[in-house]
C-alpha positions as CSV (number, residue, x, y, z in Angstrom):
1,X,0.0,0.0,0.0
2,X,1.5,3.3,-1.0
3,X,1.9,5.9,1.8
4,X,1.1,9.5,1.2
5,X,3.5,12.1,2.6
6,X,2.1,14.2,5.5
7,X,2.5,17.9,5.0
8,X,3.6,19.8,8.1
9,X,1.4,22.6,9.4
10,X,2.7,26.1,8.9
11,X,4.3,27.7,12.0
12,X,1.5,30.3,12.3
13,X,-1.2,27.6,12.5
14,X,0.8,25.6,15.1
15,X,1.1,28.7,17.4
16,X,-2.6,29.3,17.1
17,X,-3.4,25.7,18.0
18,X,-1.0,25.8,21.0
19,X,-2.5,29.0,22.3
20,X,-6.1,27.6,22.1
21,X,-5.0,24.5,23.9
22,X,-3.3,26.3,26.8
23,X,-5.7,29.2,27.3
24,X,-8.5,28.3,29.8
25,X,-12.1,28.4,28.7
26,X,-14.1,31.5,29.5
27,X,-17.5,31.1,31.0
28,X,-20.3,32.3,28.7
29,X,-24.0,32.3,29.2
30,X,-26.1,29.9,27.1
31,X,-27.3,32.7,24.9
32,X,-23.8,33.1,23.5
33,X,-23.4,29.4,22.6
34,X,-24.9,30.0,19.2
35,X,-22.1,32.4,18.4
36,X,-19.6,29.5,18.6
37,X,-18.8,26.5,16.5
38,X,-17.1,28.6,13.9
39,X,-15.8,27.0,10.7
40,X,-12.0,26.9,10.9
41,X,-9.8,25.5,8.3
42,X,-8.0,23.4,10.8
43,X,-9.7,20.3,12.2
44,X,-8.0,20.6,15.6
45,X,-9.2,24.2,16.1
46,X,-12.8,23.2,15.3
47,X,-12.7,20.4,17.9
48,X,-11.2,22.7,20.5
49,X,-13.8,25.4,19.9
50,X,-16.6,22.9,20.3
51,X,-15.2,21.5,23.5
52,X,-14.8,24.9,25.0
53,X,-18.4,25.9,24.2
54,X,-19.7,22.6,25.7
55,X,-17.7,23.3,28.9
56,X,-19.1,26.8,29.1
57,X,-22.6,25.4,28.8
58,X,-22.1,22.8,31.5
59,X,-20.5,25.4,33.8
60,X,-23.4,27.8,33.3
61,X,-25.9,25.1,34.1
62,X,-23.9,24.0,37.1
63,X,-23.9,27.5,38.6
64,X,-27.7,27.8,38.1
65,X,-28.2,24.4,39.9
66,X,-25.9,25.5,42.8
67,X,-27.6,28.8,43.2
68,X,-31.0,27.2,43.2
69,X,-30.0,24.5,45.8
70,X,-28.4,27.2,48.0
71,X,-31.6,29.2,48.0
72,X,-30.1,32.1,46.1
73,X,-32.3,33.5,43.3
74,X,-30.8,34.9,40.2
75,X,-31.6,38.7,39.7
76,X,-34.1,38.1,36.9
77,X,-37.2,40.3,36.8
78,X,-40.5,38.6,36.3
79,X,-43.7,40.2,35.0
80,X,-45.6,38.5,37.8
81,X,-43.8,40.6,40.4
82,X,-45.2,44.0,39.1
83,X,-48.8,43.6,40.1
84,X,-47.9,42.6,43.7
85,X,-45.5,45.6,44.0
86,X,-48.0,48.1,42.5
87,X,-50.9,47.0,44.7
88,X,-48.9,47.3,47.9
89,X,-49.4,51.1,48.0
90,X,-53.2,50.6,48.0
91,X,-53.1,48.4,51.2
92,X,-52.7,49.6,54.8
93,X,-49.2,49.4,56.3
94,X,-48.8,46.0,57.8
95,X,-46.3,47.2,60.4
96,X,-48.8,49.6,62.1
97,X,-51.0,48.4,64.9
98,X,-54.8,48.8,64.6
99,X,-55.9,52.0,66.4
100,X,-57.8,51.7,69.7
101,X,-60.9,53.6,70.5
102,X,-59.0,56.3,72.4
103,X,-56.7,56.8,69.4
104,X,-59.7,57.6,67.3
105,X,-61.7,59.7,69.8
106,X,-59.1,62.1,71.2
107,X,-57.7,63.3,67.8
108,X,-61.3,63.8,66.6
109,X,-62.2,65.6,69.7
110,X,-59.2,67.9,69.4
111,X,-60.1,68.8,65.8
112,X,-63.6,69.6,66.9
113,X,-62.4,71.8,69.7
114,X,-59.9,73.6,67.4
115,X,-62.5,74.4,64.8
116,X,-65.1,75.4,67.4
117,X,-62.7,77.9,69.1
118,X,-61.6,79.3,65.7
119,X,-65.3,79.6,64.7
120,X,-65.9,81.6,67.9
121,X,-63.0,83.9,67.0
122,X,-64.5,84.3,63.5
123,X,-67.7,85.6,65.0
124,X,-65.6,88.3,66.7
125,X,-63.7,89.1,63.5
126,X,-66.7,89.2,61.2
127,X,-67.2,93.0,61.3
128,X,-63.7,93.3,59.9
129,X,-64.4,90.9,57.1
130,X,-61.7,88.4,57.9
131,X,-61.7,84.8,59.1
132,X,-59.4,82.6,61.1
133,X,-60.7,79.2,60.3
134,X,-59.2,78.9,56.8
135,X,-59.0,75.6,54.9
136,X,-55.3,74.9,55.2
137,X,-55.7,74.7,59.0
138,X,-57.8,71.6,58.6
139,X,-54.8,69.8,57.1
140,X,-52.6,71.2,59.9
141,X,-55.0,69.8,62.5
142,X,-54.9,66.4,60.9
143,X,-51.1,66.3,61.0
144,X,-50.8,67.6,64.5
145,X,-53.5,65.4,66.1
146,X,-53.0,62.1,64.2
147,X,-49.2,62.0,63.5
148,X,-47.6,64.3,66.1
149,X,-44.2,62.7,65.5
150,X,-44.2,63.2,61.8
151,X,-41.5,65.6,60.3
152,X,-44.3,68.0,59.0
153,X,-45.6,68.3,62.6
154,X,-42.3,69.7,64.0
155,X,-42.8,73.3,65.3
156,X,-39.9,74.6,63.3
157,X,-41.2,73.2,60.0
158,X,-44.7,74.4,60.7
159,X,-44.0,78.0,61.7
160,X,-41.2,78.6,59.2
161,X,-43.3,77.2,56.3
162,X,-46.5,79.0,57.4
163,X,-44.8,82.4,57.7
164,X,-42.5,82.1,54.6
165,X,-45.1,80.7,52.2
166,X,-47.7,83.2,53.3
167,X,-45.3,86.1,52.7
168,X,-44.4,84.6,49.3
169,X,-48.1,84.6,48.4
170,X,-48.4,88.3,49.3
171,X,-45.3,89.2,47.3
172,X,-46.4,87.2,44.2
173,X,-49.8,89.0,44.3
174,X,-48.1,92.4,44.6
175,X,-45.9,91.7,41.5
176,X,-48.2,89.7,39.2
177,X,-51.7,90.5,40.5
178,X,-54.5,87.9,40.4
179,X,-54.2,85.1,37.9
180,X,-52.5,81.9,36.9
181,X,-49.0,83.5,36.8
182,X,-49.1,84.6,40.4
183,X,-50.5,81.3,41.6
184,X,-47.9,79.2,39.7
185,X,-45.0,81.4,40.7
186,X,-46.1,81.5,44.3
187,X,-46.5,77.8,44.6
188,X,-43.1,77.1,42.9
189,X,-41.4,79.6,45.1
190,X,-43.1,78.2,48.3
191,X,-41.8,74.6,47.5
192,X,-38.3,75.9,46.8
193,X,-38.4,77.9,50.1
194,X,-39.4,74.8,52.1
195,X,-36.7,72.7,50.5
196,X,-34.0,75.4,51.1
197,X,-35.0,75.9,54.7
198,X,-35.7,72.2,55.3
199,X,-39.1,73.1,56.6
200,X,-41.3,70.4,55.1
201,X,-44.9,71.3,55.9
202,X,-47.3,70.6,53.0
203,X,-50.4,72.5,54.2
204,X,-48.3,75.8,54.0
205,X,-48.1,75.4,50.2
206,X,-51.8,76.3,50.0
207,X,-51.5,79.6,51.8
208,X,-50.2,81.6,48.8
209,X,-53.1,80.3,46.6
210,X,-55.6,81.2,49.3
211,X,-54.4,84.7,49.5
212,X,-54.2,85.3,45.8
213,X,-57.8,84.0,45.2
214,X,-59.3,85.5,48.5
215,X,-60.2,89.1,48.0
216,X,-61.1,89.5,51.7
217,X,-57.6,88.7,52.7
218,X,-55.9,91.3,50.4
219,X,-56.5,94.0,53.0
220,X,-54.1,92.2,55.4
221,X,-51.1,92.7,53.1
222,X,-48.0,91.3,54.7
223,X,-49.8,90.8,58.0
224,X,-51.1,87.7,56.3
225,X,-47.7,86.1,57.0
226,X,-48.7,86.0,60.7
227,X,-52.5,85.9,60.6
228,X,-54.4,83.6,60.3
229,X,-51.8,80.9,59.6
230,X,-49.1,81.4,62.2
231,X,-51.5,82.7,64.9
232,X,-53.9,79.8,64.5
233,X,-51.0,77.3,64.6
234,X,-50.2,78.6,68.2
235,X,-53.7,77.6,69.2
236,X,-53.4,74.2,67.4
237,X,-50.1,73.4,69.1
238,X,-51.8,74.1,72.5
239,X,-54.7,71.8,71.7
240,X,-52.2,69.2,70.4
241,X,-50.5,69.0,73.8
242,X,-53.8,68.3,75.4
243,X,-54.7,65.6,72.8
244,X,-51.3,63.9,73.3
245,X,-51.7,63.9,77.1
246,X,-55.2,62.4,76.8
247,X,-54.1,59.7,74.4
248,X,-51.2,58.7,76.7
249,X,-53.1,58.7,80.0
250,X,-56.7,57.9,79.2
251,X,-56.9,54.8,77.0
252,X,-60.0,52.8,76.3
């Protein structure tokens, strides 16, 4: 039988084959397996490429099995998670304790007393055409009586925001007059003021709008910064102390 002479491989192909045999395989996810199995001119390179791709696939599968057995979930988002997350904000906080009867009665009684006292003051101020029981004070009462430890219930936040935002409303009305430009400018400036002074008190943001749209308040001019907002908050703080004392000492 005649033997055929074997042609030696070129030196460049030998170096490429040696480098592929020595270099360790790089782990790739299964999605990248399809990019492999390239057609090489050398049979040894094709076999080496196929072996490395198979090792990568086995290593990827092994890591997934280990993670699953160890109780570690891979960070893969699932569409089933979104309805549960979005609906959580519509449910009551699970960490809060159900309120007792005293937790309901005393804040409600404090709000009733506050509005009754300010209503009595309104009867005295009626000849002057002004009122003390303005709408933003209802929101202030809810914060002070129901969540006295909230950041917006801090005395600094309340008084700084009430005085500053009311003054901003008067200034915006003096510059732009009544209308949408004065309201939008005053509200934007009030929010910026509360952020800068770190006095977060949401009910105060409505004071500029109340002044711009309330013709009977225009006569107060810059006195509006102190009345009725800041003056009424002094009365509300006094009632808040009574409500907190009753909640702590008379439970039912």
